[in-house]
N, C-alpha and C positions, 0 to 999 in steps of 0.2 A: 503495500499498501505506500505511495506516494507521498510525501509528507507527514505520515501519520495520521491522516483524517481523510474522508471525502466527504463531501456535503450533495444531499438531495434535496430538492425541494419540491412542492405541490402548491396547490391552493390550498391545500388543509394544514400545511405546515410544513416543517424542516426536519428532515432524517441526517443525524451527522452519524457516519460511519468511522470508529476508533480502532487504531493499530492494536491488536490483542498482546503485541510482545514488545512493545515499545515503552519503557519506563514510565511511571505517570508522568512526574513532574515534566520528563522531556515531550511528554504529549501534551500538557497544558501550554508550553512554550509553542508547540507546533498548533496548536488551536489559536494561540493568542495571535500568531502571526499569521495564520489562516485569514481569521476574521478582520485583522486591521488592515489587511493589503485589498480586503475585498468588501470594505466598509459602505463606499461610495458605490458600489455596486446595489448590495442589499436597500441602502437608504434608511428612513425610518418607518421601521414597520413594528407591528405585533404579530408572534408565531408561536404556534405550539412548539415544542420539541420533542424528537426523540433519539434517543442515544441507540446504537446498535453496536456490536462487536467485539465486546468485552464487559464482563461484569464490574459492577462499580459499586461501592458503600453508596450510601446516601450523603456522607460528607464528599468523596468523590464526584457524585453528580453535582452537587451545591456548588461545588470547587469549577466541574467544567460550565457550569451553566452563568457563574459569576464571571469567567474567563472569555467568555462568550459577549455577555454585556457590557464588560467593562472594555470590550476592543471592538464594541461597533454601536450601532443605533437600533438593535433589535432589541425588543422588549419580548420576553420570553414568558407568554401569558400562563404556561402549565408544560410540565414535564410526562409524555405520556409514557406510561409503563406498557412492554410489550410480554412482560412473563405473567404467561396464562394462570399459571397456577396461584402465583402473588396477586393478580386480579381477582381470583375465585376466591382466596382465601379472605382478602377484604370486601369483599361484597358479602360472604356468608357473615363475616364479623359485622359488618354494620347492619345487616337483615336483624340479626340475632338481639345487638345493641335499640334497635326501633321496637322490637317485640317488648321488648326489656321497660321501653320506655314508654310504649303505648299502655303496657300494665301500671306503669308508676304514674303518670303524669294524664294521662288521659287516649288519645286516639290517634291514628295516623291515616292519610290518605295516600294512597297510590294511583298516580296518573296525572296530569295535564289540567288545570281550571283553567276554562276559557270565557271569552266575552258572556257575560248572562248568568255563569254560574257562581252559586252562592254556598259555603260552607260556614256551618256554624256548629261551635265546641262550648260544652259548659265546664269544661277545664282546658289545657293546653293541647294542640294539635302539630303533628308534623307531616307536611307535604312533602311527597316525594315526587318532585318533578316542579314544573313551570306555573306561575301564575300569571295569565297575561292580563292585557289591558282592557278590562272590562268586568273581571271576575273578583269576588269580594269575599274576605275570609274574616268572619267573627268568633273570637274568643274569649273566656273570661282568665283565661291561663296565657302562655306563651304561645308566639305563633313563628313555627321552625321551616324554612322552605328550603328545601334541598335541591336548588335550581334557581330560577330567576323569577324574582320579584317584579313584576308591572302593574300588577292591578292595584288593589285596595285593601288594606289591613287594618282591624281594630282588634289589639291585645289589651286585656284588662279592662275589658268592659265593665266591670263590676266597680270598676274604682282602684283597680289595682295597679298603682304605679311601681311596683316592682316587678312587672312583666318585660318580658325583652320581645324583639322580632328579628329571628337571623334569617340571612339567606344566601347563598353563593353567590347571587348576583341582586345589588340593593338598588332599584329603580322603579320607587313605588309613585302609582298616579295617586295615592291618600294613604297617608298611614297615621294612626292614633295608638298611644299606649294612654290607657285609664283616660283621663278627662284633657289629656295634652295631645295635639295634633300637631305635624310639622307644620311651617307657612304654606300657604296657599302657592305661593313664589317659588318653592323649590319642590311642587309637583313633577314629576319623571324627569328629576336630576339622578345622576349617576352619583351614589357616594361612596367613591372610592371603587378599586379594583379588587376584586376575587371576595373571598366572605365576608360579610360587613354585620355587625350587630347592631341591632339599636336600643337605647334605654333611655330613662327620664334622669337627667342631671341638671342639680340645679333649676330645678322647675322648667324644661326645655329637652325637648329628645336629642339625643347625643348619637351619632355614629362612630362607630370604633372598628378595626379590621380585626380578624379572627385570626391570631397567630400565636404560635406555638403553644398551644393548649386545645382541647377537645372541643369541638363544634358544640358539644352539649355541656359544656362545663355552667351554662347560665342556666339550666332548665330545673336545677332541684329548688 
């Protein structure tokens, strides 16, 4: 493999083939040079990234991603996993956790809520799918959306100011927690990239990214 890496791209994202025999530190140098030399070609883009050719630890994967972003204008949206067994284990663990949460905190709904759909819960609810514009969720507890939130959500309808709303992509048309709504001029605004959580802080709804913790950490 020439220069340690080969880059393949498509409309869906980028795949980087890594030399399995090159020492890792030398591999990072090769990646840095490759992406620095081709930075003008790629320009400022957002892409998914798939790494193939050698086994990497999570720390090594992060080092590769950081090397790419530091030497180009590429924004890596997510790192796609090609290990089928690992994906299956993760999906199984997620489903088990969702079943556990359903018994503890309320219910979960599997599927996409589309325009005109309404979902109500007497406790907390987890949606495994998207909430599209025109759909509405109302819950006395928390609302967790394992997908994109573009519709309307009300959490803590009984006046529970401790309730939270979490979504993998947070761009709600309307969002209310307890008696506190987001301002009208913030409708359909994207509140950061990746998973975000909304909660009441100092009498206002605040948004923060979900990082370095379980996405279910605020469900308790």
